[in-house]
Residue frames as a rotation matrix with the C-alpha (Angstrom) as fourth column:
MET 1
0.582 0.813 0.000 0.00
0.813 -0.582 0.000 0.00
0.000 0.000 -1.000 0.00
VAL 2
-0.113 -0.619 0.777 1.25
0.598 -0.667 -0.444 3.46
0.794 0.415 0.445 -0.87
ASN 3
-0.318 -0.098 -0.943 2.17
0.889 -0.378 -0.260 5.84
-0.331 -0.921 0.207 1.94
GLU 4
0.578 0.690 0.435 -0.04
0.798 -0.590 -0.125 8.91
0.170 0.419 -0.892 1.52
ASP 5
0.699 -0.388 -0.600 2.49
0.090 -0.786 0.612 11.23
-0.709 -0.482 -0.515 3.16
ILE 6
-0.384 -0.896 0.225 5.12
0.322 0.099 0.942 10.26
-0.866 0.434 0.250 0.62
VAL 7
-0.173 0.408 0.896 2.70
0.985 0.053 0.166 10.67
0.021 0.911 -0.411 -2.28
THR 8
0.840 0.521 -0.150 1.67
0.534 -0.843 0.063 14.09
-0.093 -0.133 -0.987 -0.99
SER 9
0.340 -0.805 -0.486 5.28
0.027 -0.509 0.861 15.15
-0.940 -0.305 -0.151 -0.58
LEU 10
-0.560 -0.550 0.620 6.18
0.587 0.265 0.765 13.99
-0.585 0.792 0.174 -4.08
ASN 11
0.180 0.736 0.653 3.09
0.973 -0.231 -0.007 15.62
0.146 0.636 -0.758 -5.55
ASN 12
0.853 0.109 -0.511 3.89
0.290 -0.913 0.289 18.93
-0.434 -0.394 -0.810 -3.78
ALA 13
-0.090 -0.976 -0.197 7.46
0.130 -0.208 0.970 18.85
-0.987 0.062 0.145 -5.01
VAL 14
-0.511 -0.038 0.859 6.33
0.834 0.222 0.506 18.28
-0.209 0.974 -0.082 -8.60
VAL 15
0.578 0.791 0.201 3.76
0.811 -0.583 -0.036 21.09
0.089 0.184 -0.979 -8.30
ARG 16
0.685 -0.384 -0.619 6.52
0.071 -0.810 0.582 23.43
-0.725 -0.443 -0.527 -7.06
GLY 17
0.819 -0.309 -0.484 8.56
-0.570 -0.336 -0.750 22.61
0.069 0.890 -0.452 -10.17
GLU 18
-0.166 -0.889 0.427 11.06
-0.817 0.367 0.445 20.08
-0.552 -0.275 -0.787 -8.88
SER 19
-0.243 0.041 -0.969 11.72
-0.728 0.652 0.210 16.97
0.641 0.757 -0.128 -10.89
LEU 20
0.793 0.609 0.003 10.24
-0.488 0.633 0.601 13.75
0.364 -0.478 0.799 -9.59
GLN 21
0.441 -0.706 -0.553 13.69
0.477 0.707 -0.522 12.14
0.760 -0.033 0.649 -9.40
THR 22
-0.533 -0.635 0.560 15.02
-0.104 -0.607 -0.788 14.97
0.840 -0.478 0.257 -7.24
ALA 23
0.104 0.675 0.730 12.02
-0.906 -0.238 0.349 14.72
0.410 -0.698 0.587 -4.93
VAL 24
0.858 0.173 -0.484 12.46
-0.059 0.969 0.241 10.94
0.511 -0.178 0.841 -4.64
GLN 25
-0.005 -0.959 -0.283 16.13
0.488 0.244 -0.838 11.34
0.873 -0.142 0.467 -3.77
ILE 26
-0.479 -0.126 0.869 15.37
-0.522 -0.754 -0.397 14.00
0.706 -0.644 0.295 -1.14
LEU 27
0.533 0.757 0.378 12.79
-0.781 0.269 0.563 11.76
0.325 -0.596 0.735 0.54
ILE 28
0.721 -0.341 -0.603 15.14
0.311 0.937 -0.158 8.78
0.619 -0.074 0.782 0.55
ASN 29
-0.357 -0.920 0.164 17.94
0.302 -0.280 -0.911 10.94
0.884 -0.275 0.378 2.01
SER 30
-0.239 0.357 0.903 15.48
-0.762 -0.645 0.054 12.18
0.602 -0.675 0.426 4.64
GLY 31
-0.796 -0.214 0.566 15.06
-0.564 0.602 -0.565 8.66
-0.220 -0.769 -0.600 5.94
TYR 32
0.325 0.945 0.018 11.98
-0.847 0.300 -0.439 7.33
-0.421 0.127 0.898 4.17
ASN 33
0.019 -0.219 0.976 11.98
0.104 0.971 0.216 3.70
-0.994 0.098 0.041 3.04
SER 34
-0.684 -0.408 -0.604 13.28
-0.486 -0.363 0.795 3.65
-0.544 0.838 0.051 -0.54
SER 35
-0.886 0.393 0.246 10.84
0.463 0.715 0.523 0.98
0.030 0.578 -0.816 -1.73
GLN 36
0.031 0.932 -0.361 7.88
0.834 -0.223 -0.505 3.00
-0.551 -0.286 -0.784 -0.42
VAL 37
-0.077 -0.123 -0.989 9.22
-0.201 -0.970 0.136 6.16
-0.977 0.209 0.050 -2.05
TYR 38
-0.928 -0.300 -0.221 9.67
-0.274 0.148 0.950 4.44
-0.253 0.942 -0.220 -5.43
GLU 39
-0.587 0.789 0.179 6.21
0.806 0.591 0.038 2.91
-0.075 0.167 -0.983 -5.18
ALA 40
0.214 0.663 -0.717 4.70
0.537 -0.693 -0.480 6.32
-0.816 -0.282 -0.505 -4.44
SER 41
-0.434 -0.443 -0.785 6.67
-0.369 -0.707 0.603 7.89
-0.822 0.551 0.143 -7.29
LYS 42
-0.935 0.157 0.318 5.08
0.349 0.565 0.748 5.42
-0.062 0.810 -0.583 -9.70
PHE 43
0.000 0.991 -0.131 1.66
0.944 -0.043 -0.326 6.70
-0.329 -0.123 -0.936 -8.64
VAL 44
0.246 0.055 -0.968 2.65
0.072 -0.997 -0.039 10.32
-0.967 -0.060 -0.249 -9.06
GLN 45
-0.700 -0.613 -0.365 4.45
-0.338 -0.165 0.926 9.68
-0.629 0.772 -0.092 -12.35
GLY 46
-0.849 0.392 0.354 1.65
0.527 0.668 0.525 7.55
-0.031 0.632 -0.774 -13.77
GLY 47
-0.762 0.568 0.310 -0.93
-0.397 -0.789 0.469 10.21
0.511 0.234 0.827 -13.03
VAL 48
-0.377 0.642 -0.667 -2.86
0.697 0.671 0.253 8.08
0.610 -0.370 -0.701 -10.58
ILE 49
-0.290 0.245 -0.925 -3.05
0.742 -0.553 -0.379 11.12
-0.605 -0.796 -0.021 -8.33
THR 50
-0.586 0.173 0.791 -5.25
0.581 -0.591 0.560 13.57
0.565 0.788 0.246 -10.13
ASN 51
-0.915 0.340 -0.219 -7.02
-0.083 -0.688 -0.721 16.62
-0.396 -0.641 0.658 -8.89
LEU 52
-0.348 0.880 0.324 -10.74
0.917 0.392 -0.077 16.12
-0.195 0.270 -0.943 -9.10
GLU 53
-0.337 0.345 0.876 -12.89
0.374 -0.805 0.460 18.84
0.864 0.483 0.142 -10.53
SER 54
-0.301 0.175 -0.937 -13.28
0.940 -0.110 -0.323 21.15
-0.160 -0.978 -0.131 -7.55
LYS 55
0.793 0.569 0.218 -14.88
0.577 -0.816 0.032 24.44
0.196 0.100 -0.975 -6.88
PRO 56
0.188 -0.768 0.612 -12.51
0.118 -0.601 -0.791 27.44
0.975 0.221 -0.023 -6.80
GLU 57
0.495 0.004 0.869 -13.01
-0.792 -0.409 0.453 27.79
0.357 -0.912 -0.199 -3.03
GLU 58
0.953 -0.135 0.270 -11.97
-0.008 0.882 0.471 24.17
-0.302 -0.451 0.840 -2.49
LEU 59
0.552 -0.797 0.245 -8.90
0.624 0.201 -0.755 24.66
0.553 0.570 0.608 -4.68
LEU 60
0.231 -0.441 0.867 -7.92
-0.404 -0.854 -0.327 27.70
0.885 -0.275 -0.375 -2.63
ILE 61
0.692 0.069 0.719 -8.27
-0.715 0.211 0.667 25.73
-0.106 -0.975 0.196 0.61
LYS 62
0.915 -0.365 0.171 -6.36
0.380 0.923 -0.061 22.76
-0.135 0.121 0.983 -0.86
ASN 63
0.397 -0.804 0.443 -3.56
0.377 -0.297 -0.877 25.00
0.837 0.515 0.185 -2.14
THR 64
0.341 -0.231 0.911 -3.31
-0.737 -0.667 0.106 26.73
0.584 -0.708 -0.398 1.25
ASN 65
0.850 0.006 0.528 -3.11
-0.385 0.690 0.612 23.36
-0.360 -0.723 0.589 2.99
GLN 66
0.790 -0.586 0.178 -0.51
0.581 0.625 -0.521 22.16
0.194 0.516 0.834 0.49
VAL 67
0.285 -0.700 0.655 1.59
-0.123 -0.704 -0.700 25.26
0.951 0.119 -0.287 1.07
ASP 68
0.497 -0.060 0.866 1.39
-0.860 -0.164 0.483 24.73
0.113 -0.985 -0.133 4.85
LYS 69
0.917 -0.140 0.374 2.31
0.041 0.964 0.262 21.07
-0.397 -0.225 0.890 4.46
SER 70
0.635 -0.722 0.276 5.14
0.535 0.153 -0.831 21.89
0.558 0.675 0.484 2.07
ASN 71
0.296 -0.519 0.801 6.48
-0.573 -0.768 -0.286 24.51
0.764 -0.375 -0.525 4.52
ASN 72
0.645 -0.021 0.764 6.35
-0.693 0.405 0.596 21.96
-0.322 -0.914 0.247 7.33
LEU 73
0.904 -0.330 0.271 7.99
0.402 0.870 -0.284 19.39
-0.143 0.366 0.920 5.04
GLN 74
0.500 -0.749 0.435 10.68
0.114 -0.441 -0.890 21.92
0.858 0.495 -0.135 4.12
LYS 75
0.343 -0.350 0.872 11.37
-0.881 -0.441 0.170 22.65
0.325 -0.827 -0.459 7.80
THR 76
0.791 -0.015 0.611 11.48
-0.292 0.869 0.399 18.93
-0.537 -0.494 0.684 8.55
ASN 77
0.836 -0.494 0.241 13.74
0.491 0.475 -0.730 18.33
0.246 0.728 0.639 5.55
ASP 78
0.409 -0.706 0.579 16.05
-0.361 -0.708 -0.608 21.15
0.838 0.040 -0.544 6.62
SER 79
0.391 -0.252 0.885 16.38
-0.909 0.044 0.414 19.77
-0.143 -0.967 -0.212 10.14
GLN 80
0.861 -0.073 0.504 16.87
0.074 0.997 0.018 16.27
-0.504 0.022 0.864 8.77
LYS 81
0.732 -0.641 0.234 19.52
0.266 -0.047 -0.963 17.57
0.628 0.766 0.136 6.37
ILE 82
0.297 -0.622 0.725 21.32
-0.795 -0.581 -0.173 19.26
0.529 -0.525 -0.667 9.26
ASN 83
0.565 -0.044 0.824 21.15
-0.606 0.656 0.450 16.00
-0.561 -0.753 0.344 11.23
ASN 84
0.933 -0.219 0.287 22.43
0.348 0.758 -0.552 14.10
-0.096 0.614 0.783 8.19
PHE 85
0.525 -0.781 0.339 25.34
-0.149 -0.477 -0.866 16.53
0.838 0.404 -0.367 7.80
GLN 86
0.282 -0.402 0.871 26.15
-0.957 -0.182 0.226 16.20
0.068 -0.897 -0.437 11.50
LYS 87
0.765 0.026 0.643 26.06
-0.178 0.969 0.173 12.42
-0.619 -0.247 0.746 11.18
LEU 88
0.857 -0.481 0.186 28.29
0.343 0.262 -0.902 12.59
0.386 0.837 0.389 8.09
ASP 89
0.355 -0.744 0.566 30.72
-0.606 -0.644 -0.466 14.85
0.711 -0.178 -0.680 9.95
THR 90
0.402 -0.151 0.903 30.78
-0.821 0.378 0.428 12.45
-0.406 -0.913 0.028 12.90
ASN 91
0.904 -0.039 0.425 31.27
0.179 0.938 -0.296 9.50
-0.388 0.344 0.855 10.54
LYS 92
0.700 -0.690 0.184 34.14
0.033 -0.226 -0.974 11.30
0.713 0.688 -0.136 8.80
ASN 93
0.232 -0.612 0.756 35.81
-0.922 -0.387 -0.030 11.99
0.311 -0.690 -0.654 12.14
ASN 94
0.570 0.033 0.821 35.41
-0.473 0.830 0.295 8.34
-0.672 -0.557 0.489 13.14
GLN 95
0.943 -0.224 0.245 36.78
0.332 0.594 -0.733 7.22
0.018 0.773 0.635 9.78
ASN 96
0.508 -0.796 0.328 39.74
-0.397 -0.555 -0.731 9.58
0.764 0.241 -0.598 10.09
THR 97
0.253 -0.379 0.890 40.50
-0.947 0.089 0.308 8.22
-0.196 -0.921 -0.337 13.56
ALA 98
0.748 0.078 0.659 40.25
-0.055 0.997 -0.056 4.64
-0.661 0.006 0.750 12.29
LEU 99
0.883 -0.446 0.147 42.49
0.205 0.084 -0.975 5.46
0.423 0.891 0.165 9.31
ASN 100
0.347 -0.781 0.519 45.09
-0.780 -0.548 -0.303 7.06
0.521 -0.299 -0.800 11.57
GLN 101
0.341 -0.177 0.923 45.15
-0.709 0.597 0.376 3.98
-0.617 -0.783 0.078 13.82
GLU 102
0.886 0.039 0.461 45.37
0.222 0.838 -0.498 1.69
-0.406 0.544 0.734 10.80
GLN 103
0.747 -0.650 0.138 48.22
-0.133 -0.350 -0.927 3.72
0.651 0.674 -0.348 9.30
THR 104
0.231 -0.661 0.714 50.13
-0.970 -0.210 0.120 3.60
0.071 -0.720 -0.690 12.58
GLN 105
0.480 -0.003 0.877 49.73
-0.313 0.933 0.174 -0.18
-0.819 -0.359 0.447 12.76
THR 106
0.959 -0.100 0.265 50.69
0.283 0.405 -0.869 -0.54
-0.020 0.909 0.417 9.10
GLU 107
0.571 -0.794 0.210 53.83
-0.582 -0.572 -0.578 1.57
0.579 0.208 -0.788 9.59
ASN 108
0.169 -0.501 0.849 54.96
-0.889 0.294 0.351 -0.57
-0.425 -0.814 -0.396 12.51
LYS 109
0.623 0.118 0.774 54.40
0.068 0.977 -0.203 -3.78
-0.780 0.179 0.600 10.57
SER 110
0.967 -0.243 0.080 56.10
0.066 -0.062 -0.996 -2.49
0.247 0.968 -0.044 7.44
TYR 111
0.347 -0.890 0.296 59.30
-0.908 -0.398 -0.132 -1.68
0.235 -0.223 -0.946 9.37
LYS 112
0.195 -0.235 0.952 59.43
-0.527 0.793 0.304 -5.23
-0.827 -0.561 0.030 10.70
LYS 113
0.817 0.162 0.553 59.06
0.328 0.658 -0.677 -6.67
-0.474 0.735 0.485 7.22
GLU 114
0.849 -0.527 0.034 61.65
-0.293 -0.524 -0.800 -4.31
0.439 0.669 -0.599 5.80
ILE 115
0.211 -0.797 0.566 64.17
-0.954 -0.041 0.298 -5.20
-0.215 -0.603 -0.768 8.50
ILE 116
0.334 -0.028 0.942 63.69
-0.105 0.992 0.067 -8.92
-0.936 -0.122 0.329 7.87
LEU 117
0.937 0.059 0.345 64.05
0.327 0.197 -0.924 -8.44
-0.122 0.979 0.165 4.11
VAL 118
0.644 -0.760 0.086 67.25
-0.678 -0.619 -0.396 -6.37
0.355 0.197 -0.914 4.55
ILE 119
0.115 -0.599 0.792 68.77
-0.753 0.467 0.463 -9.10
-0.648 -0.650 -0.397 6.75
ILE 120
0.556 0.148 0.818 67.94
0.283 0.891 -0.354 -11.76
-0.782 0.428 0.453 4.15
LEU 121
0.976 -0.197 0.097 69.38
0.018 -0.368 -0.930 -9.57
0.218 0.909 -0.355 1.39
LEU 122
0.380 -0.885 0.270 72.63
-0.924 -0.378 0.062 -9.04
0.047 -0.273 -0.961 3.32
PHE 123
0.178 -0.266 0.947 72.89
-0.358 0.879 0.314 -12.80
-0.917 -0.395 0.061 3.96
LEU 124
0.774 0.169 0.610 72.45
0.441 0.547 -0.712 -13.57
-0.454 0.820 0.348 0.25
ILE 125
0.846 -0.532 0.025 74.99
-0.380 -0.635 -0.672 -10.92
0.374 0.559 -0.740 -0.78
GLY 126
0.172 -0.790 0.588 77.46
-0.909 0.102 0.404 -12.39
-0.380 -0.604 -0.701 1.71
LEU 127
0.359 0.036 0.932 76.82
0.049 0.997 -0.058 -15.89
-0.932 0.066 0.357 0.36
LEU 128
0.965 -0.005 0.262 77.41
0.262 -0.040 -0.964 -14.66
0.015 0.999 -0.038 -3.20
ALA 129
0.583 -0.802 0.132 80.65
-0.772 -0.597 -0.217 -12.93
0.252 0.025 -0.967 -2.17
LEU 130
0.079 -0.549 0.832 81.90
-0.658 0.599 0.457 -16.10
-0.749 -0.584 -0.313 -0.45
THR 131
0.657 0.218 0.722 80.97
0.318 0.788 -0.528 -18.19
-0.684 0.576 0.448 -3.49
ILE 132
0.933 -0.347 0.095 82.93
-0.063 -0.416 -0.907 -15.88
0.354 0.841 -0.410 -5.79
PHE 133
0.381 -0.830 0.408 85.89
-0.923 -0.369 0.113 -15.63
0.057 -0.419 -0.906 -3.41
PHE 134
-0.292 -0.467 0.835 86.12
-0.589 0.776 0.228 -19.40
-0.754 -0.425 -0.501 -2.81
ARG 135
0.626 0.620 -0.473 85.01
-0.743 0.292 -0.602 -20.58
-0.235 0.728 0.644 -6.28
ASP 136
-0.055 -0.724 -0.688 88.22
-0.752 0.483 -0.448 -22.50
0.657 0.492 -0.571 -6.95
ASP 137
-0.857 -0.262 0.443 87.99
-0.509 0.566 -0.649 -24.37
-0.080 -0.782 -0.618 -3.66
ILE 138
0.016 0.948 0.318 84.29
-0.619 0.259 -0.741 -25.11
-0.785 -0.185 0.591 -4.27
LEU 139
0.581 0.156 -0.799 84.99
-0.796 0.315 -0.517 -26.46
0.171 0.936 0.307 -7.80
LEU 140
-0.464 -0.830 -0.309 87.87
-0.666 0.557 -0.496 -28.58
0.584 -0.024 -0.811 -6.49
TYR 141
-0.697 0.273 0.664 85.66
-0.520 0.446 -0.729 -30.00
-0.494 -0.853 -0.169 -3.75
LEU 142
0.351 0.936 -0.007 82.81
-0.637 0.233 -0.735 -30.80
-0.686 0.263 0.678 -6.15
SER 143
0.524 -0.185 -0.831 85.06
-0.761 0.338 -0.555 -32.39
0.384 0.923 0.036 -8.81
GLY 144
-0.382 -0.907 -0.177 87.18
-0.685 0.406 -0.605 -34.44
0.620 -0.110 -0.777 -6.49
């Protein structure tokens, strides 16, 4: 079943001149369930929501109510956007802290690996030098 609040919000946004896709994205970012928002957008896009023939007085009352609802929705959206930005800022700070800890751990581990690799390299260079220096003795030992 379609959520009437979402349909009303989408319809108001379209009436104000926003694209349906923008309105859908704003509602999803505001915390509405994405499947409900997409379902409601199908109704608005397909023209299922139509204004019935009304008297001019009824249209005036409806438009006034829609403006009030859209103002309330705008205030709610603004506060939700501020909350979302605060959450994003908090998440970024947490991510930065986690990255700093991970980099510190990675630096410590990389030094250990580098030290081990340098020791192995020095051992192999020494072995090569000894092989070259004592090549005659090694050949004599292997042939004899």
